[in-house]
Steps between C-alpha positions, in 0.01 A plus 500: 500500500246667268193695616317425171553396148365806316750644268613846573345499845665220690759510777785246536703485826809282477690385807830335515694277750759285316767295661798537287748208476715539196734767360344816336168436681383830651317516837185709530290346786244726620477712184169590328396674179166647425360535143166673454303613194779444254795647692701457815409668818836370667757274352818354652821474305514244216838323499622467156755259363794702607459357852511853639513429876503871568151528368379203689536652840176558703510872450417442136243216554213618722650320795626563853870595529675366811861576559708198629792656698667179613759296302819616312623500150238694305630854502596534133328435168727209456251325725223348293243586767633848572200705413254258675694508822573878467137598430300236688431277224420114468780265414456280201636208284463257799723717732217582740474307822201286409177473314196734526150425626194649343129440571242621245120509447278629222145569587220699319524819734890489562824327458776468759873408516689439816867478448799418726816584328751540783733264327535725212669776679768260657792325321605157588853475366818694436648361167827667389445773775523783484412510152195279495182465719568577858354308792248758618252392759361800689155514365279322757156563339378615166149440391214653294123432536303649218115514440365617162135618513401420141166695488626832644855520339691503827817305600592499871833368605696463819873447522704376795877574516719407792889479534729418789661839472359846423494529122316684204172370382238627262223410263515604139233547216551584138254762376400539135457874508664789694394468865359777711565453870301648791559373845472126493326473161647508156281510168581499136332485160606199283668539159155541319390758757172319520556312834608620841671307772538569875763357725456551871753407775325435827821363667749548612392781734709811435644366175499679168426445135759628255533510134845354432479478126609199297870490594457390854819274526741787417567375153377614164169321480373353169156470662414841324543314160178301575187672406283471815722595790514864575640511855528314821364601834642378842336450824771517771511538879607821663827324599656156479363245732529117578144431437240687275162426361360677184133511420422623150188563292472537115183605345441598132220588268407751252685837476216657698536250789462649857689282743305297739515573872810315607599482870721302729331255746685316775400224742387583849535174679647163433774449234633818326344554164518795260243577246384742229137600453449592147152602414266241644777236538736440779807263465689394814849364508697316779787729597739217592465207266574201493306450830217280641180702509316489827252804471470867406257785570488813282251779432263438198574864391193528286610214256236256403742244348769363714814326394738346760823379351784274617291225654513122450363401160176311470429540873181616677518784751243651743372856440334731738374830329182683422347365177765229462470117485592304810775337317685489154755309320830629335586460150805304370732788578372555848273801458172509693229709324157586637245775514425714802285801581811725528427599866656402840801262516584188300640201696640183341652212670568129461188296432403236750227263491313344800432125495 
């Protein structure tokens, strides 16, 4: 998705969600890359012809890492999925439990991608056990909802990760400069030093951002041989849990950029939603998805443009809020976008028509 076609000043956001089916196909569902003004702001690992499965794990690809702790037979490097299982990666080459689903929309003000990739973290067979893909099936939910605000250079994304047992989870992002971390915010200058990026971790509460470098899978990483990647930051909970949500905001601009006001907003009634106010925009995400939406109430929090994600695509919903329309219709990905005064509460629910 481009924000414009002017050479030297355009931004390209690339999102990925393949369903791999054959040998040597790598799996990177949920990954995104961001290219702005002639250089990368963030870039997942490019998998070269050596079929390097080590470099294809989620820690290297701007994805969520979810450890799958059930199953047997993948405790040594003789197992072809050893690194994916050990470090919470996605299985590939048709070894995953099933296909992915992805909803996508492209509109003038924003673009969205809603991904359910639970199947990628589970394996469906145990061929030549214990030396091939084990039958791991403990990941019960894995999904990412992403909204790209095209005019303000902001990406807001929400990851859900759930397992039957307590297990390690995290979200990783490649930086193209040495990151400086303060609290829940990391920032860096790009390779040219003419652009700056900010990454903010709003969830999980009590989590931490860490600069883990490029060798995040306990092997000698050849990621450093690529020009753009400089380091990798992780957003992880304070302790391992069975279910975790991650809310992240990436913002970028000139080297003099001052980060927009970025705050966490949660629903006050109805279904549980979490959201990020970034400047004058507020994006809300359904905490447990897939689920049927019945209604939600949340504070407008000063934002004048509202985005409610994870609803049914092409569906009309009723709205009650100061300065907002009485109803609006979601896009092809299930995002409801509308303007409001930024005051009071926002309430949205299923739209009903009287005969």
